[in-house]
NUNU-827797 format. One line per 3 residues: number of its first residue (from 1); their letters; for each residue x, y, z of C-alpha. Coordinates in Angstrom, 3 decimals, m for minus. Example, Ala and Ser with C-alpha at 12.3 -4.5 7.8 and 13.67 -1.06 7.14 Angstrom:
2
1	AS	12.300,m4.500,7.800 ~ 13.670,m1.060,7.140
END
This chain:
242
1	XXX	0.100,m0.121,0.107 ~ 1.599,3.266,m1.131 ~ 1.181,6.569,0.804
4	XXX	1.954,10.217,m0.173 ~ 3.425,12.823,2.041 ~ 2.298,16.558,2.190
7	XXX	4.698,19.137,0.501 ~ 7.001,20.698,3.026 ~ 5.665,24.013,3.782
10	XXX	7.980,26.310,5.961 ~ 6.425,27.996,9.152 ~ 6.461,31.742,8.543
13	XXX	5.200,33.784,11.510 ~ 3.687,36.434,9.519 ~ 1.472,34.043,7.669
16	XXX	0.418,31.764,10.586 ~ m1.479,32.301,13.691 ~ m5.091,33.182,12.143
19	XXX	m7.486,30.464,13.200 ~ m9.342,28.686,10.437 ~ m12.227,26.316,10.364
22	XXX	m12.883,23.997,7.512 ~ m16.567,22.657,7.299 ~ m18.555,20.797,4.957
25	XXX	m20.457,17.876,3.744 ~ m21.133,15.501,0.754 ~ m23.848,16.807,m1.526
28	XXX	m24.749,16.714,m5.142 ~ m22.028,17.967,m7.471 ~ m22.417,21.341,m9.105
31	XXX	m19.398,20.818,m11.413 ~ m18.279,17.757,m13.399 ~ m21.705,16.375,m12.732
34	XXX	m21.827,13.694,m15.641 ~ m18.604,11.996,m14.454 ~ m18.966,12.668,m10.882
37	XXX	m22.490,13.276,m9.505 ~ m21.440,13.498,m5.795 ~ m19.154,15.946,m4.255
40	XXX	m17.830,17.316,m0.995 ~ m18.575,21.176,m0.704 ~ m17.515,23.568,2.055
43	XXX	m15.633,26.494,3.291 ~ m12.404,27.433,5.031 ~ m13.721,30.279,7.303
46	XXX	m11.672,32.908,9.221 ~ m12.251,35.974,11.010 ~ m10.654,38.308,8.454
49	XXX	m10.151,38.076,4.733 ~ m8.186,35.092,3.532 ~ m7.211,33.268,0.226
52	XXX	m5.763,29.772,m0.367 ~ m3.524,27.201,m2.232 ~ m4.780,23.892,m3.013
55	XXX	m1.949,21.048,m3.346 ~ m2.647,17.862,m5.232 ~ m0.142,15.000,m5.056
58	XXX	m0.100,11.901,m6.985 ~ 2.522,9.445,m8.635 ~ 3.043,12.513,m11.111
61	XXX	4.225,14.867,m8.539 ~ 2.935,17.625,m6.839 ~ 0.682,20.401,m8.440
64	XXX	m0.678,23.720,m6.804 ~ m3.333,26.171,m7.753 ~ m4.323,29.630,m6.106
67	XXX	m7.807,30.586,m5.353 ~ m9.473,33.514,m7.112 ~ m8.363,37.117,m5.841
70	XXX	m11.805,38.125,m4.408 ~ m11.274,39.485,m0.930 ~ m13.815,37.475,1.146
73	XXX	m13.369,36.060,4.546 ~ m13.821,32.397,3.405 ~ m12.446,30.105,0.658
76	XXX	m15.134,27.883,m1.061 ~ m13.973,24.496,m1.788 ~ m15.592,21.789,m4.021
79	XXX	m13.960,18.202,m4.360 ~ m15.090,15.512,m6.628 ~ m13.661,12.035,m6.985
82	XXX	m14.165,8.713,m8.493 ~ m13.273,6.192,m11.256 ~ m12.789,7.499,m14.668
85	XXX	m11.811,4.973,m17.312 ~ m8.963,2.999,m16.059 ~ m8.211,5.877,m13.503
88	XXX	m9.329,7.381,m10.206 ~ m9.610,11.074,m10.714 ~ m9.868,13.628,m8.034
91	XXX	m10.551,17.360,m8.758 ~ m10.607,20.342,m6.152 ~ m12.246,23.633,m6.997
94	XXX	m11.486,26.966,m5.088 ~ m13.532,30.015,m5.004 ~ m13.474,33.199,m2.854
97	XXX	m16.463,34.098,m0.894 ~ m17.801,36.410,1.685 ~ m19.063,33.976,4.547
100	XXX	m21.623,33.924,6.099 ~ m23.269,35.949,3.436 ~ m24.982,39.191,4.484
103	XXX	m27.054,39.672,1.175 ~ m26.917,38.458,m2.355 ~ m25.571,40.711,m5.120
106	XXX	m28.190,42.922,m6.831 ~ m26.667,42.496,m10.357 ~ m23.587,40.708,m12.063
109	XXX	m21.821,44.415,m12.042 ~ m22.099,44.478,m8.229 ~ m20.834,40.994,m7.877
112	XXX	m18.024,41.674,m10.249 ~ m16.775,44.860,m8.290 ~ m17.020,42.941,m4.916
115	XXX	m14.838,40.077,m6.469 ~ m12.320,42.717,m7.224 ~ m12.246,44.102,m3.588
118	XXX	m14.695,47.014,m3.904 ~ m16.978,46.843,m0.776 ~ m20.303,48.360,m1.285
121	XXX	m21.257,51.351,0.894 ~ m24.420,49.486,2.134 ~ m22.719,46.319,3.383
124	XXX	m21.213,43.246,2.243 ~ m22.391,40.906,m0.467 ~ m21.704,37.237,m1.348
127	XXX	m19.898,36.691,m4.622 ~ m21.871,33.885,m6.419 ~ m20.504,30.440,m6.215
130	XXX	m18.466,29.780,m9.425 ~ m17.060,33.205,m10.054 ~ m13.577,32.857,m11.240
133	XXX	m12.937,29.621,m9.693 ~ m9.560,27.799,m10.076 ~ m9.372,23.830,m10.317
136	XXX	m6.650,21.259,m9.885 ~ m6.712,17.459,m10.795 ~ m4.833,14.392,m9.482
139	XXX	m4.837,10.911,m10.958 ~ m4.386,7.621,m9.237 ~ m5.001,3.861,m9.523
142	XXX	m6.009,1.114,m7.257 ~ m7.645,3.298,m4.671 ~ m8.562,1.000,m1.841
145	XXX	m11.309,2.904,m0.213 ~ m13.086,5.116,m2.831 ~ m15.840,5.963,m0.548
148	XXX	m13.161,8.299,1.506 ~ m14.449,11.941,1.887 ~ m13.091,15.015,3.583
151	XXX	m14.209,15.546,7.373 ~ m17.152,17.277,8.080 ~ m15.290,19.872,10.162
154	XXX	m11.547,20.479,11.214 ~ m9.705,23.231,12.910 ~ m6.427,24.823,11.896
157	XXX	m4.587,28.208,11.081 ~ m3.223,30.103,8.505 ~ 0.090,29.082,7.140
160	XXX	m0.336,25.542,8.024 ~ m1.235,22.816,5.715 ~ m4.666,21.235,6.295
163	XXX	m5.268,17.746,4.987 ~ m8.533,17.626,2.797 ~ m8.569,14.195,1.158
166	XXX	m6.003,11.207,1.413 ~ m6.934,8.307,m0.923 ~ m4.723,5.301,m0.285
169	XXX	m3.791,2.439,m3.107 ~ m1.432,1.297,m5.639 ~ m1.075,4.812,m6.912
172	XXX	m2.472,7.202,m4.228 ~ m3.873,10.633,m4.271 ~ m3.566,13.517,m1.588
175	XXX	m5.032,16.884,m1.428 ~ m4.129,19.770,1.060 ~ m5.101,23.173,1.514
178	XXX	m3.143,26.183,2.766 ~ m5.000,29.083,3.907 ~ m3.144,32.420,3.925
181	XXX	m3.953,36.101,5.639 ~ m5.285,38.652,2.861 ~ m3.095,41.275,4.677
184	XXX	0.190,39.806,3.455 ~ m1.055,39.443,m0.069 ~ m1.920,41.747,m3.075
187	XXX	m3.241,41.273,m6.618 ~ m0.793,41.685,m9.541 ~ m1.060,41.556,m13.163
190	XXX	m3.744,39.211,m14.768 ~ m5.358,39.295,m11.272 ~ m2.998,36.877,m9.814
193	XXX	m2.303,37.402,m5.990 ~ 1.114,37.364,m4.689 ~ 3.107,38.233,m1.566
196	XXX	3.491,42.036,m0.778 ~ 7.194,43.088,m0.943 ~ 7.401,43.752,2.804
199	XXX	6.750,39.998,3.457 ~ 8.788,38.445,0.848 ~ 12.078,38.346,2.685
202	XXX	10.808,36.277,5.609 ~ 9.377,33.498,3.456 ~ 11.938,30.763,2.469
205	XXX	11.916,29.037,m0.918 ~ 10.203,27.420,m2.512 ~ 7.123,28.970,m0.898
208	XXX	8.321,32.238,m1.742 ~ 8.334,31.595,m5.334 ~ 4.920,30.135,m5.308
211	XXX	3.448,33.178,m3.629 ~ 5.153,35.611,m5.862 ~ 4.703,34.150,m9.414
214	XXX	1.864,32.319,m11.246 ~ m1.628,31.186,m10.852 ~ m0.761,27.362,m10.746
217	XXX	2.184,25.230,m11.168 ~ 4.451,22.333,m9.838 ~ 5.976,21.993,m6.588
220	XXX	8.852,22.717,m6.042 ~ 8.523,25.209,m8.781 ~ 11.171,26.045,m11.361
223	XXX	12.368,29.532,m11.911 ~ 11.932,30.872,m15.496 ~ 15.173,32.872,m16.756
226	XXX	13.145,36.331,m16.633 ~ 11.667,35.864,m13.272 ~ 13.013,38.082,m10.320
229	XXX	11.838,39.582,m7.206 ~ 11.029,42.898,m7.346 ~ 12.842,45.290,m9.870
232	XXX	16.067,47.098,m10.410 ~ 16.437,50.699,m11.454 ~ 16.796,51.328,m15.212
235	XXX	20.026,53.161,m16.263 ~ 18.745,56.457,m17.847 ~ 19.108,56.625,m21.460
238	XXX	22.389,58.143,m22.453 ~ 23.938,57.462,m19.164 ~ 27.001,55.333,m18.715
241	XX	25.697,53.780,m15.451 ~ 28.708,54.746,m13.425
END
């Protein structure tokens, strides 16, 4: 029986310490209904705005994906898994929501503004489920207990991995969640969130790279030749630079 270990996430004081509750239950799937009619759906809830990373480990390696950049105090999670052809597939979807909802959006424009971080003057609204969601897939074989699902409730904190799903077998699958405080993050180009510069030096590699570049990728990540942290001042045109 093969087992998988979670990725090694360094503990960073500036990212840890905010209590997080993950709660949910099995229900009908909203997404991938045809192949996987049943799902686990829930939330990772905190007392202040948070975002999250999902990690999927399989024989092919470890992949990660970031939640959307909406600034709610919860991240919505949906997990589906089951046999697909000769494989056992697991998918995790992340959304960013306000939870508990105060009121629904009056129209799509209002929901769009809220998803970009604009708080209405007359109170918070809930961003509709499925707005800007990001997904991740893992594939295994010979799963021994395909009826396994995440717990109904677990307690944790930001900056520390929370185990969502571990399917054992000949080729196992593991899903983990890393919740992070919004105060340490900002939205960059293409609406991809990343570390604020003042927090960057306190975060060791490879987590620093993941939190500074990209929406999804492999773990540990590979640096592209043109990727660098921050920028260097350009030499004025016509100057020798001395």
